[in-house]
C-alpha positions in Angstrom: -1.1 19.3 0.6 -3.9 20.1 -1.8 -1.9 19.2 -4.8 -0.9 15.8 -3.3 -4.6 15.2 -2.5 -5.6 16.0 -6.1 -2.9 13.8 -7.6 -3.6 10.9 -5.4 -7.3 11.0 -6.2 -6.4 11.3 -9.9 -4.4 8.1 -9.9 -7.1 6.2 -8.0 -5.6 6.3 -4.5 -7.3 9.1 -2.6 -6.1 9.9 0.9 -7.7 8.3 3.9 -10.4 10.5 5.5 -10.3 13.1 2.7 -13.8 14.7 2.5 -13.3 16.4 -0.8 -11.5 13.7 -2.8 -12.6 10.6 -1.1 -16.3 11.3 -0.3 -17.5 7.7 -0.8 -15.2 6.2 1.7 -14.8 9.0 4.1 -17.4 7.8 6.6 -15.7 4.4 6.8 -12.3 6.0 7.1 -13.3 8.3 9.9 -14.1 5.2 12.1 -10.4 4.4 12.3 -8.6 7.6 11.2 -9.8 11.0 12.4 -7.8 13.0 9.9 -6.1 12.9 6.5 -3.5 10.2 6.6 -0.8 12.3 5.1 2.6 12.7 6.7 6.0 14.0 5.7 8.5 11.8 7.4 11.6 13.6 6.1 12.1 17.1 4.8 15.4 18.1 3.2 16.3 21.7 2.2 19.3 23.7 1.1 19.6 26.7 3.4 22.1 29.3 2.3 24.4 26.5 0.9 23.9 24.3 4.0 21.9 21.1 3.6 19.4 20.6 6.4 17.1 17.7 7.2 14.2 17.4 9.6 12.7 14.0 10.5 9.3 13.7 12.0 8.2 10.3 13.3 4.6 9.3 12.6 2.2 11.0 15.0 0.6 8.9 17.7 -2.9 9.3 16.3 -1.7 7.9 12.9 0.2 5.1 14.7 -3.1 4.3 16.4 -4.9 4.3 13.1 -2.4 1.9 11.6 -2.7 -0.4 14.6 -6.5 -0.5 14.0 -6.1 -2.0 10.6 -6.1 -5.7 9.7 -5.2 -7.3 6.4 -8.3 -8.9 4.8 -6.5 -10.2 1.8 -3.4 -9.7 -0.2 -2.8 -9.0 -3.9 -1.5 -12.6 -4.3 -4.6 -14.0 -2.6 -6.8 -12.0 -5.1 -4.8 -13.4 -8.0 -5.2 -16.9 -6.7 -9.0 -16.5 -6.5 -9.2 -15.2 -10.1 -6.9 -18.0 -11.3 -8.9 -20.7 -9.4 -12.2 -19.4 -10.7 -10.9 -19.6 -14.3 -11.4 -15.8 -14.7 -7.7 -15.2 -15.2 -5.6 -17.4 -17.5 -2.7 -19.1 -15.9 -0.2 -17.3 -18.1 -1.6 -13.9 -17.0 -1.3 -14.9 -13.4 2.3 -15.9 -14.0 3.1 -12.6 -15.7 1.6 -10.6 -12.8 3.5 -12.7 -10.2 6.7 -12.1 -12.2 6.1 -8.4 -12.1 5.6 -8.2 -8.3 8.1 -5.7 -6.9 10.4 -7.5 -4.4 11.7 -4.3 -2.9 10.5 -3.6 0.7 8.1 -0.6 0.8 7.1 -0.2 4.5 8.7 0.4 7.9 8.7 -3.4 8.6 10.9 -3.9 5.5 12.4 -7.3 6.2 9.2 -8.9 7.4 7.2 -7.4 4.5 9.8 -8.7 2.0 9.8 -12.1 3.5 6.0 -12.3 3.4 5.9 -11.1 -0.2 8.5 -13.6 -1.2 6.6 -16.4 0.5 3.3 -15.5 -1.0 4.9 -15.2 -4.5 6.4 -18.7 -4.2 3.0 -20.1 -3.0 1.2 -18.5 -6.0 3.8 -19.7 -8.4 3.5 -23.2 -7.0 -0.3 -23.1 -7.4 0.0 -21.9 -11.0 2.6 -24.6 -11.8 0.3 -27.2 -10.2 -2.7 -26.2 -12.4 -0.8 -26.5 -15.7 
């Protein structure tokens, strides 16, 4: 796990509740998650020519940690604020919106994809309206 922790910190996304690689936010993290938020959902190995797979659902303490979270703002809302303040040119906003990945990336895939698509359309509409 150490290598994962180092690499995640290096790319600017340190693990939740990581004392060593996320010392600035660890106190806040520990209020809602009592341990590193690192989980291997699936492990696949080749064992003497036989492919084996183990699946481990998210532990109840990590499920509780997720349940404690609320969304304060989304990426699209941040873009809207920059665009409305004039800090970000309309063409840059449009490029960023166009680059948004439409593929689902969480367990609630269909809902997440629907919300992303809706927010993308709302942002595009606001950019078009300001031209």
